[in-house]
N, C-alpha and C positions, 0 to 999 in steps of 0.2 A: 393460690393455695388456700383451701378452706379448712377452718377449725371451728370448734365450738368454744365458748368461754370456759366450760368445764374442762375440756381437753387442754386449753392453754394453762389453766390453773394447775393442773396436774404436772404439766411439763416444767413449769417454773417454780413449782412448790409454793404457790401463792395462796392468797385468801380471797375467795370470790364473794363479792357483795352485789346481789342482784340475780336475775334469772339466767338460766342457761340459754344463750342465743348463738346463732350462727355468725361466723365472721368470714369475710372474703378480702384478703389482702392486709398488709401492715404498712404503716408509715410512721416516721418520727417527726414529720413536718406538717403542721396544721394547715399549711397552704396547699398541700397535695393530697388531702383527704379524699377518699373515694367512698361511695355508699357502702355501708356495713363493714368498714374496715376496723382494724384495731389500731389505736393510737398509742405510741410508746414515747412518753416524754423523757428526753435525755437531759442530763445536767452538764453543761459546758459553760461557755461564756454567758449564755442565757439558760435559764431554768425552764425546760420544756413543760413543767407542771403549770407554768403561768398561761399556757396555751390550751389546756385541756378543754375549757369551756368553748373556745373557738373551734376546736376539732369536733366536739360533739355537735355543735351548731352546724358544722359543714357536712355532717352525715356519718361520722364515726359511731359505731355501735357500742364500743367498749374501750376501756383504756387501762393501761398499767399505771401503778403509782407506788412510790415509796414515801409518800407524804400527803400532800393536799388531795382532797377529793371533791368531786362535783356531784352533787346529790341526785341529779336527774339522769344518770346514766349508769350502766354496769361497770364496776371497777374490779380490778384484780390487784391486790396489794402484794408487793414483792420487796425483798431486801434491797435490790439494786436493779434499776430498769435496764442498764447497759448489759449486765450479765444475763438478765432474763431474755434480752433480744438475741444474744448469742445462743442461748439454750433453745429458743424457738427456731432459729435458723438451722441448728443441728437436727431438730425434729422434722423440719420441712425437708431436709435433705433425704431423710429416710423414706419419704414418700415419693421421691423423684426416681423413676426407673430408667429414664433416658440418660445418655452420657453427659457428664459434667466436665467441662474443659476449663482448667485454671491457667491464667496467664500472668506472668510477672516479668520483670526486667527493668533496667535503669531507664530505658526509653522505649517507646513504641507499644506499650501495653494496650492503651486505649485504641490505637489504630489497628492493631492485630485483632483486638476484640471486635471492632466494627467490621473488619473484612471477614473474619471467621464467621461472624453471625450471618453476613450476607451469603457466604458460601453454603453454610449449613441450612439456610432457609430454602435452598433449592430442593431439599428433601422433606421439609416439614417445618412447622412452627418452631422457631429457635428463640429462646429467651435470653436476654442480657440486659444489663442496666443501660438506661438511656444516657446516663452521665458517668463520670469517672468514679463510680462507687467501689472503692477498692480497699476499704479498711474494715475494722471490727463493727462498723455500723452498716456500711454499704454491702458487704458480702452477705450477711444474714438477710438483709432486706431483699437482695436479688433473689435469694433462694425462696423466701417467704412469698414473693409476688410472682413466682413461676406458675403460669397457667397449667392446669392439669393435662392439657392436650399437647404440651411442649414435647418435641422430639429431641431437643438438645438444649443445654444450658451453658452459657459462657460467662465465666466469673473472672473479673480482673482482681489482682492482688498486689497491694503495695506493702512496703516495709520501711519503717523508720528505725527499727532495732532488730537485732538478731532475736529470733523467736516469734516475731509477728506473723510471718507467713505460716509457720508451724501451727500457730493458733487458728489461723484462718482455714488451714487445711483440715484441722480437726473438726471444723464445722461443715465445710463444703465437700470434703472427701472426693477430690477430683479423680476422674478416670484417665484424663489426659492432662499433661502439664507442659506448658511452653515457657521457655526462658528466652526472651528476645535478645537481650544483650546485658553485659555488666560493664559499667563505666563510672565516671566521676559524677555521681548524683547522691545527694544527702551525705556527703563525706564528712560533714560536720558532726553527723550522728554516728557514723561508722569510723573505725580506726583507719581503714585503708581500703583499696579496691578488693583485696582478697577477702576482707570481711563482708563487703557488699556481695561478693560471689557466694560466700557461705550462707548469707541470709536468703538470697534468691534461690539457692539450691535446696532449701527446705521444701520447696514445692514438689520436687520429684522424689523425695525420700519415701513418702508414704503412698506412692502410686501402686495400684494393684499389679500383680504379676501379669495379668492380661491387658494392662494399660499401656500407655506410650508416653515417653519423655521426648518432646520435640525441642531440639537444641540448635542454637546458632553456631555452626561449624567454624565461622570466621572469627569468633571471639574466644580467646584462650581461656578466660576466666569462666565462661559458660561451660566450655568443654571439660574443665577440671571437675565439674559437678557430676559428670556422666556416671562415674562409679558409685554414686550415692543411690542409684535406683536399681530395682530389680525388674522394672518394666522394660519393654522394648525401647530402644533409642533410635530416633529418626532425626536426621540432621538436614539443615537447610543453609543456603548461602553458597558463595563461590567454591568453597571446599566441601560442601555438603552433598547429600544424596539427591536433594531437590534444589536445582540451580536455575538461573536465568541466563539466557543468551540473547544477543541481538537487541539490547536495550536501546530504545529511541524515545525522545521526548517531543511532544508537539508544542505548539505555541503557548499552551496553557500548562506546560510542564507535566502533562499526563503521560505516563510511561506506557509503551508497548514493548512486549518482549515475548520470548518463548520459554515455557517451562520445560526443563530437561529433568527427567526422573526415571526411576526403575519401572514406573508404570507407563512410560511413553513420553511423547512430546505434545505440547499444546500451545498455540498462540493465544496471547492475552492482551487486552487493552484495559487499562484502569481509568476510572472516572476521577480518582483522587490525584493530587499533584505532588511532584517531588520524586526524584530518582530513588531516594532512600525508602520510598513506599514499596519498592520492588521486594526488598527483604521482608517487609511486613506481609506482603502478599504471598511470598513463598511459605512463611510460617502458617498462614491461614490455609494454604493449599495442602500442607502436610496433614492438617487435621482432617480435611475431607478425604484425602487418600487413605489415611489409616482407617477411617470409618467406612471405606469401601465405595466412595463416590467415584464417578468417572471424570476424567480430565475435562471433557466438554462442559459438564455440569459445573465443575469448579471454576472454569474460565468465565462462564455466564455469571456466577455469583460474584466473582471478583469485579467483573465489568459493571455490575450494578451497585457495588459497595460505595458508601459515602462515609465521611468521618464526622465525629462529634465536633461541636462548635469550636472555633478558634484554633483549628489545627490545619495548617496549610490551605486556608480558604483564600481563594483569589477573588478580587472584586475591583471595580473601576470607580473612581471618585467622579463627582460632578465636573471636576477640572480635567478629567480624562486620563489621569495617571493610574497605574496599576498598584494595588495593595495586596501583599501577601500577609494575611493575618494568621500568625502562628504564635499568638500571645498567651496561650493557655498556661504554658509552663516552659522552663528552660533549664538546661544544664550544658556543659561543654560539648557533649556528644550531639545532642539534638540541635544546638545552636550552630555548630559547624555544618551540619547537614542542611539546615535552613539557609545558611549563607551560600552554600554550593548551589542550592536551588535558585536563589536570587541571581547568582553569577551566570547561571545557564540560560537565563531568559534571553530572548531575541530582541528585547527592547533596544531602541537605538539611542536613548538618552541616558540620564543619570540612573545609577542603581544605588539606592540609599538603604543602609541597614540601620534601623533604629533599635538599639539594644538597651534593655533594662537589666536590673540586677539578676544574676543567677544565684539563687539563695542556697543556704545550707552547705556551703563548700568548705567551711572551717578555715584552718590555718593556711590552706592553699588557695584561698579565694582570689587574692590579688594576682598570683601567678597564673591561675587558670583564666581569669578575665583578660589579662594582658595577652595570653596565648591566643584567645579567641579574637582579640583586637588585631593582633598581628596576622592572623589567618584572613580576617576580613580585608586587610590592606593587601595581602598577597593575591587576593582575588580581584584587586582593583575596584573595590567597593568604597563608596563614601560612608563613613561611619559616624553616626550621631548617637550619643549616649544620654540616658535619662536617669536622674535620681541617684547616680553613683559615680565616683571617680576611680573605681577599681579597674576600669579599662585603660587607665593611664592617660586620660584626656579629660578636659573640663566638660561636665555634663551641660546639656542645653538648658538655658534659663526658660525659654518658651519654645517647646517643640513644635507647636502648631504654627508659630511664626516661621520657624526654621524650614518648615515644609511648604510654606505658602507659595513659593515660587515654582513648584513643580508643575509640569505640563504633560500633555500626551506624549508618549514615548519614554517617559520616566517610570521608574518602579521603586516601590518601598517595601521592605520587609519589616514587620513589627514582631519583636521577640523578647520575652523576658519571663521571669517567674511570676506567679500570681501576685505576690506582694508588690511587684513593680507597677501594677495597675495599668498596664498598657492595652488591655482589652478595650478600655474606654476610648483610647486614642483611635484604635481601629474603627470603632463604632462612629466616632465623630467624623473621621475621614470619609467613611462610606455612607454617612447620613442615616445611620440606623439607631 
């Protein structure tokens, strides 16, 4: 998205110091500066103003500021850089004429984003964030960095409080909204599952009449939100209008299945791993079908789709055992799905689940962790835990040592919330 510094100044009601210059793209991270972009320093654990000089040195043409200034570049003074970023995102949305697809849910947001992007790419350039940019920073950045030739934009939306998604929708104004599922995630921040559903349902409230709400028919809390939209409702899942039949997994857990829909049937083979990815693929299919794509096109897009890092990634260690790296994040729903994937492997040896903390579960944390542990045992998996005793067993003192005896034919799942730090374990095992 291209702006001039004068246009930015008007949008954010700021004060321009320096000449009017053209800008191409926006970043809040001095390490990801691209030529002629606008740098937006944000204040969090670190003060982004401390990195203005680095950003300018890396090629940024101008920067926002509500304090310090760097004399050798164009600056725009604002009251609050975070609020200014949201304003810029809203202005960028006005310039986007192609469909904007918003995705939310307790689990599966990023996977559906990745698969929907691959599907829509069959019809033209589709823009989405390369990472899980799903908050008041990531959503406006995704919009602001949309190429002018993009034919679709896919935006992921997360929520930590009621009202968060409503704010993100006021900026992104989606034409299509997908709710993947509602489950026990961030329940420390929400009162209960019903409140989680209320928060997620904000996505479909503001959809235009000619838009579409794509909902998981198998999730009761998701379907409770259907009455909140005036848009067309399209459902997916076993009980939905878009279903899967004949699901089979190969040795790498990649599903093959047939889409069953009012538009016809189509065989699909996914490149991504895990039976639970079929639901995500159905949601992505629904987007394409609503936008008039043919089923063969959609199947091709799904077959080429890949996932963001640390989500159901399979690799083999130098010792020959298999690793499923699903360590990006965790809650009870996603962890049970990952355990099922581990159990379904054809490996002949041990199947070990290495689980870390599932964060932000509030007063129910111990009960939910123990429920997951019981589920792992019911699947006859070996359970090793790291950094928490909430699973009802003593955590491993040295997880690397505990895994040192594994050999070809064995398999390990690594799963936990980001705070558990298990991504580093997966990287060590795989030598990355």
